[in-house]
C-alpha positions in Angstrom: 82.2 82.5 22.4 82.3 80.8 25.5 79.0 78.4 25.1 77.2 75.1 26.8 74.5 73.4 25.8 72.0 73.5 28.2 70.7 69.5 29.9 69.4 68.3 33.1 67.7 70.7 35.7 67.2 73.7 32.1 65.8 71.0 30.4 67.5 68.8 27.5 64.0 68.2 25.9 62.6 72.0 26.1 65.7 73.9 25.0 67.2 71.1 22.6 69.6 73.2 20.6 70.2 75.6 22.1 73.3 77.3 23.2 73.0 78.8 26.7 76.2 81.1 27.7 79.1 79.9 30.6 81.2 81.9 32.9 84.5 79.4 31.8 86.4 78.0 29.0 84.3 74.9 27.6 88.2 73.6 26.6 89.5 71.5 29.0 92.9 72.5 30.1 94.1 68.9 29.3 92.8 70.1 25.4 94.6 72.8 25.7 97.7 71.3 26.0 97.0 69.3 23.2 96.0 72.2 20.4 99.3 74.1 21.1 100.9 70.4 21.0 99.7 70.1 17.7 99.9 73.6 16.3 104.0 73.8 17.2 104.3 70.5 15.5 102.8 72.6 12.4 106.2 74.1 12.3 104.3 77.9 11.5 105.9 80.3 14.1 103.3 81.3 17.0 102.1 84.8 18.4 101.3 85.2 21.5 100.1 88.3 22.4 101.1 89.4 26.4 97.6 88.9 28.8 97.1 91.2 32.3 94.3 90.4 33.3 91.1 87.9 31.7 89.6 90.7 30.4 92.6 91.1 27.8 92.7 88.1 27.5 89.4 87.5 26.3 89.8 90.1 23.8 92.9 88.6 21.9 90.9 85.3 21.4 88.4 88.0 20.0 90.6 89.0 17.7 91.1 85.7 16.6 95.5 84.8 18.4 95.5 81.0 18.3 97.5 81.7 21.8 98.4 84.1 24.7 100.9 84.5 27.4 101.0 85.7 31.2 104.4 87.8 31.7 106.0 88.1 35.3 107.2 91.4 34.8 103.9 92.0 34.2 102.0 90.6 37.0 104.4 92.6 39.4 104.6 96.0 38.2 99.8 95.1 37.6 100.4 94.3 41.5 102.7 98.1 41.5 106.2 95.6 42.0 109.2 95.8 40.2 110.1 92.4 38.1 112.7 92.0 40.4 111.0 88.2 42.2 108.6 89.5 45.1 105.4 88.2 43.3 105.0 84.6 44.3 104.0 81.0 43.7 100.4 82.0 44.8 100.0 85.5 43.6 100.7 84.0 40.1 98.8 80.4 40.3 95.5 82.8 40.3 96.7 85.2 37.8 97.4 82.5 35.4 93.8 80.4 37.0 91.8 83.8 35.9 93.4 83.9 33.0 93.1 80.8 31.7 89.5 80.1 33.0 88.0 82.6 30.3 89.6 82.2 27.7 89.3 79.4 24.5 93.2 79.5 23.9 96.6 77.4 25.6 97.9 80.2 28.1 102.2 80.3 28.4 102.8 81.3 32.1 106.3 83.2 33.2 107.0 80.4 36.0 110.3 82.6 37.0 112.9 81.0 39.0 110.2 78.1 39.8 110.0 79.4 43.0 113.1 78.3 44.8 115.1 75.0 44.4 114.3 71.7 42.8 111.2 70.6 45.6 109.8 74.2 44.8 110.2 74.1 41.4 108.5 70.4 41.8 105.1 72.3 43.5 104.6 75.6 41.0 104.4 72.9 38.7 101.7 71.5 39.8 100.5 74.5 41.1 100.8 76.3 37.2 98.8 72.7 36.0 96.3 72.9 38.3 96.2 76.6 37.4 94.9 74.6 34.2 97.8 76.5 32.1 98.9 75.8 28.9 103.0 75.6 28.9 105.5 77.5 31.9 109.3 78.4 31.5 111.6 78.4 33.8 114.5 80.5 33.7 118.0 79.9 35.3 118.6 82.8 37.4 120.4 83.1 40.2 117.7 84.7 43.3 117.1 87.7 43.3 115.7 87.6 39.9 115.7 90.2 37.1 114.2 91.3 34.2 115.7 90.0 32.1 116.0 92.9 29.9 117.8 94.9 33.0 121.8 94.6 34.2 123.0 93.1 36.7 121.8 89.6 36.1 123.2 86.8 37.3 122.8 82.8 36.2 123.5 79.5 38.6 125.1 77.2 37.9 124.4 74.9 34.9 123.7 71.9 37.1 121.4 73.9 39.2 119.8 75.4 36.2 119.4 71.6 35.1 117.7 70.1 38.6 115.4 72.7 38.3 115.0 71.7 34.7 115.2 67.8 35.7 112.0 67.9 38.0 109.9 70.6 36.8 109.2 67.4 34.1 109.2 65.0 36.6 106.4 66.9 38.6 104.5 67.6 36.0 101.9 65.1 34.8 100.0 65.6 31.9 102.5 64.8 29.5 101.6 68.0 27.0 102.0 70.1 29.3 104.7 72.7 27.4 107.6 72.7 29.4 110.2 75.7 27.9 113.4 76.1 29.8 114.5 80.2 29.2 118.6 80.7 29.8 119.5 84.4 30.6 123.6 83.8 30.3 124.2 85.8 27.7 123.7 89.0 29.7 126.8 86.8 31.7 128.7 84.6 28.9 129.2 84.6 25.5 126.9 83.1 23.3 128.3 79.9 22.9 127.2 79.5 27.0 123.4 80.2 26.1 124.3 77.5 23.2 125.4 74.2 25.6 123.8 75.1 28.6 120.7 75.2 26.3 121.1 71.6 25.6 121.6 70.6 29.2 118.0 72.0 29.4 116.9 70.0 26.5 118.8 66.5 27.6 117.0 67.5 31.1 113.4 67.6 30.0 112.4 70.9 28.6 110.5 70.6 25.7 111.3 74.2 24.6 114.3 76.4 24.5 113.6 80.4 24.7 116.9 82.5 25.3 116.4 85.9 26.1 117.7 89.2 25.7 120.3 87.9 21.9 121.6 90.9 20.3 121.3 89.7 16.9 119.8 88.1 14.1 123.0 85.7 14.1 122.5 84.7 17.2 119.2 83.3 16.8 120.8 81.6 13.6 123.2 80.6 14.9 120.7 79.3 18.2 118.2 78.1 15.3 121.3 75.7 13.7 122.4 74.2 17.3 119.2 73.1 18.5 116.3 71.4 17.2 113.2 71.6 19.6 111.1 74.9 19.1 112.0 78.1 20.4 110.8 81.6 21.8 111.9 84.5 21.7 110.6 87.8 22.8 109.4 90.4 21.1 109.2 93.2 24.1 109.7 96.8 23.3 112.2 99.1 24.7 114.9 95.8 25.2 118.6 95.1 24.9 118.4 93.6 21.4 116.8 94.3 18.4 113.3 95.0 17.4 112.0 92.0 14.9 108.7 91.6 14.0 106.9 88.3 13.5 108.0 88.0 9.6 111.7 88.2 10.5 111.2 85.4 13.5 109.5 83.1 11.0 112.6 83.6 8.1 115.3 82.9 10.8 113.2 79.4 12.5 111.9 81.4 15.8 108.7 78.4 16.4 106.8 81.2 19.2 107.2 84.2 19.9 105.5 86.7 23.1 105.0 90.4 23.3 105.4 90.1 27.0 104.3 93.7 28.2 102.6 95.3 24.8 98.8 95.3 25.4 99.5 97.2 29.1 102.4 99.2 28.0 98.9 100.6 25.0 97.3 100.4 28.0 98.8 102.7 30.1 100.2 105.0 27.7 96.2 105.7 27.0 95.3 105.9 30.7 98.3 108.4 30.8 97.2 110.2 27.9 93.9 110.2 29.6 94.3 111.6 32.5 96.0 114.5 31.0 93.0 115.6 29.6 91.2 115.4 32.2 93.1 117.6 33.6 93.5 120.0 31.8 89.9 119.6 29.9 87.5 118.8 32.8 86.1 115.9 31.2 86.8 113.0 28.3 85.5 114.1 25.6 87.7 114.5 23.3 88.7 111.3 23.3 85.6 109.6 23.1 86.7 108.3 19.5 89.7 106.3 20.9 87.8 104.3 24.1 86.2 100.8 23.5 82.3 101.4 23.3 80.3 99.9 25.5 78.7 98.3 23.3 82.1 96.7 21.9 82.9 95.6 26.1 78.9 94.4 25.6 80.0 92.2 23.0 83.3 91.1 24.5 82.2 90.0 28.1 78.7 88.2 25.8 76.3 90.1 27.6 73.0 88.7 25.7 74.5 85.5 27.0 74.2 86.0 30.2 71.0 87.6 30.0 70.3 84.1 27.9 70.6 82.2 30.2 69.2 83.9 33.3 66.4 83.9 31.5 65.9 79.8 30.6 66.6 79.2 34.4 64.0 81.8 35.8 61.3 80.7 32.3 60.2 78.2 34.6 56.0 77.2 36.1 55.7 75.1 39.1 53.2 72.5 38.5 49.3 72.5 39.4 
């Protein structure tokens, strides 16, 4: 849980030894970035469930995961938009800030194409850095971009993509900010094109590579053999590639795996079922067993900690 030791106006002597809730994570963005770097250095695969709002990332942390992910497709869907490049840097940074604020976990964010040319990319990196993210990925699609598992994608020339990555690497002020280069070249060419681009992006300053929509396990194996930086895999459901689990991806040498839309899909699936039940039965009595209870929600939000903090702030006497 996120706690902060009382001090100053609250009376450090009187409350020494007590911990009080604060509505922000106690781990700084710089610390989260170092944590992410150290975690990747262990060589053990890192699982990143996809958050869709602050409450969901709190649940991810509560359930013991070590990092979280924020998908551009999920953010677009949450805004009622298709994932075709309509979201803005401001919208992405705002949601990233809201999510990063409430968790001690490192957060990796989908930065799409960087929202413009190389200068826009540089600004995007610094804005997201200020939002508190631990890492981000930039893709080599042409605008208007498409969801990674939709048809009709186009990629920019390698030199344009390299300029994006170089601008991002030069713009970050914290060298521990993890810069991941995503390539969608498998949709428009052969695997050799993906590998060549990945190598160019590493040379331009990328810390890790995200080869989107590879077609089978042999392609992951080939990427691992060709690239000596961390690899990120997308384990999205209903995509173009095979649905591989964590153990399978670990065996292929993948370092990070994201489940970008799974929690949103589960939540929306449950909501669809619930609305049908309300329509047919006139209430939710038959679904109470599938709901998060009030007590579980209060525990997740730490109502007790807020109450304790509130009581210590207002529990004082005026001097005689």
